[in-house]
NULO-745212 format. One line per field, with one value per residue (C-alpha): x, y, z; residue number from 1. Coordinates in steps of 0.2 Angstrom, whole numbers, plus 5000, padded with zeros to 4 digits. Each point is the difference from the previous one (the first is absolute). Layout:
REM residues N
X <- X  ...
Y <- Y  ...
Z <- Z  ...
num <- NUM  ...
REM end
This chain:
REM residues 220
X <- 5409  4982  5002  4986  4983  4999  5017  4994  5015  5019  5012  5006  5018  4998  4992  5015  5001  4987  5005  5013  4986  4991  5013  5004  4981  4998  4996  4988  4986  4990  5002  4995  4982  4992  5012  5017  4999  5014  5015  5009  4983  5006  4986  5013  5015  5016  5007  5018  5016  4993  4989  5007  4999  5005  5012  4991  5007  4992  5010  4999  5014  5018  5013  5009  4985  4994  5019  5000  4982  5007  5017  5015  5011  4993  5015  4989  4984  4992  5000  4990  4988  4999  4996  4985  4995  5000  4988  4988  5002  4998  5016  5004  4990  5001  5007  5004  4987  4987  4994  4992  4999  4994  4982  4990  4991  5017  5006  4992  5013  5013  5011  4999  5005  5016  5005  5001  5009  5015  4999  5004  4982  5000  4981  4992  4983  4987  4984  4991  4986  4983  4984  4986  5001  4988  5004  5000  5014  5010  5018  4992  4983  4998  4986  4985  4992  4990  5011  5013  5018  5012  5020  5012  5016  5015  5019  5008  5019  5018  5011  5014  5001  5004  4987  4988  5004  4995  4983  4996  4999  4990  4987  5003  4995  4985  4986  4991  5018  5003  5017  5006  5017  5007  5020  5008  5002  4980  5003  4987  4993  4984  4994  4981  4986  4992  5008  5013  4993  4983  4996  4992  4992  5007  4990  4980  4984  4982  4987  4981  4991  5018  5012  5015  5013  5017  5010  5019  5008  5014  5005  5015
Y <- 5369  4999  4997  5005  5005  5014  5008  5016  5011  4998  5013  5004  4996  4981  5000  4992  4990  4991  4984  5010  5009  4985  4994  5015  5001  4980  5004  5016  4998  5012  5006  5017  4999  5015  5014  4999  5006  5003  4990  4998  4993  4986  4991  4997  4993  5004  5002  4998  4988  4990  4992  4984  5002  5020  4996  4988  5004  4993  4988  5001  4987  4994  5011  5003  5003  5014  5006  5002  5009  5014  4999  4992  5016  5016  5012  5016  5008  4999  4981  4998  5015  4989  4983  5010  5008  4981  4993  5015  4996  4980  4993  4998  4988  5006  5013  4996  5012  4991  4981  5002  5009  5018  5001  5000  5019  5006  4997  5015  5010  4987  5012  5015  4988  4994  5018  5004  4986  5001  5017  4995  4997  4983  4994  4986  5003  5011  5003  5013  5010  4993  5011  4991  4985  4986  4987  4988  5008  4982  5015  5009  4993  4991  4997  4994  5006  5015  5013  5011  5002  5013  5001  5013  4999  4993  4997  4991  5003  4997  5018  5009  5016  5012  4993  5001  5018  5000  4992  5009  5018  4992  4994  5019  5007  4988  5002  4983  4989  4994  4992  4989  4993  4991  4994  4986  5009  5003  5019  5004  5016  5004  5015  5002  4992  4994  5001  4984  4992  4996  4987  5004  4989  4996  4987  5004  4993  5005  4985  4997  5000  5000  5012  5006  4988  5004  4984  5009  5013  5012  4999  5006
Z <- 5494  5011  5017  5011  4992  5012  4993  4987  5002  4997  5003  4981  5005  5000  4982  4991  5015  5006  5006  5012  5004  5006  5007  5012  5005  5004  5019  5000  5008  4990  4980  4994  4994  4990  5004  5007  5018  5014  4992  5019  5006  5012  4989  4984  5008  4997  4982  5002  5000  5016  4987  4996  4980  5002  4986  4988  4983  4982  4993  4979  4992  5006  5010  4983  4987  5015  5000  4982  4999  5013  4996  5010  5004  4993  5000  4997  5005  4985  4998  5017  4991  4985  5010  5008  4981  4996  5013  4996  4979  5005  4995  5019  5008  5018  5012  5020  5003  4988  4998  4982  4986  4996  5002  4985  5006  4999  4982  4995  5008  4995  4990  5013  5014  4990  4998  5016  5009  4986  5007  5018  5006  5005  4999  5008  5003  4989  4992  4988  5001  5000  4997  5001  4990  5000  5012  4987  4991  4996  5006  5013  5006  5015  5015  4990  4985  5000  5009  4995  5007  5006  5000  5007  4987  5014  4999  5013  4995  5007  4997  5005  5009  4986  4991  5014  5001  4982  5002  5016  4989  4986  5015  5009  4984  4995  5012  4994  5003  5018  5006  5013  5003  5011  5007  5006  5017  4999  4997  4989  4991  4991  4988  4995  5002  5016  5017  5001  5011  4990  4993  4982  4988  4983  4993  5004  4991  4999  4999  5000  5020  5007  5009  4990  5002  5002  4996  4999  5012  5003  5018  5005
num <- 1  2  3  4  5  6  7  8  9  10  11  12  13  14  15  16  17  18  19  20  21  22  23  24  25  26  27  28  29  30  31  32  33  34  35  36  37  38  39  40  41  42  43  44  45  46  47  48  49  50  51  52  53  54  55  56  57  58  59  60  61  62  63  64  65  66  67  68  69  70  71  72  73  74  75  76  77  78  79  80  81  82  83  84  85  86  87  88  89  90  91  92  93  94  95  96  97  98  99  100  101  102  103  104  105  106  107  108  109  110  111  112  113  114  115  116  117  118  119  120  121  122  123  124  125  126  127  128  129  130  131  132  133  134  135  136  137  138  139  140  141  142  143  144  145  146  147  148  149  150  151  152  153  154  155  156  157  158  159  160  161  162  163  164  165  166  167  168  169  170  171  172  173  174  175  176  177  178  179  180  181  182  183  184  185  186  187  188  189  190  191  192  193  194  195  196  197  198  199  200  201  202  203  204  205  206  207  208  209  210  211  212  213  214  215  216  217  218  219  220
REM end
């Protein structure tokens, strides 16, 4: 969705819910431009339940069709895990956290995503690593001709406490990885990577006669 010509940066958390992002920021006086600044700035307004569209949800098919796809009454964790895996594989059209099908760029990692979902890491957002692809590339390209684009590998998921502890161990053992986790009560933990309060560019591009563009960031 395009809402402002001056808006050129968005947090990756909203990549699969662009309509919700637009609705929940429709009263902002200013939008991030070029590089994401202080997310707490009053210029960016409120991004919370006070917005009239805070609980916007997509609607695909009838209630009956959604029940059939998502499961009427799952009784095991494996049944829930399978719904998320099927979304990644394309046989479930949407999830409450995802307004559309998996982005084409993530098709390169579909098998890996499906496998981790069936192990209990329920992914709702992801992107593969891209290292200097041409900006004209039909899958990974963006931003106009003549450039090179880059991405950090990223995944966002729901996970239980025990699985989170296991993930944290893996992150500590691998300096190239970073993890940020938050609970429903707002408590959080971070492992590796940049300081937890810093925004991190996840997608950037280099183009002729332009400054480096950073359209997608992670901002805890």
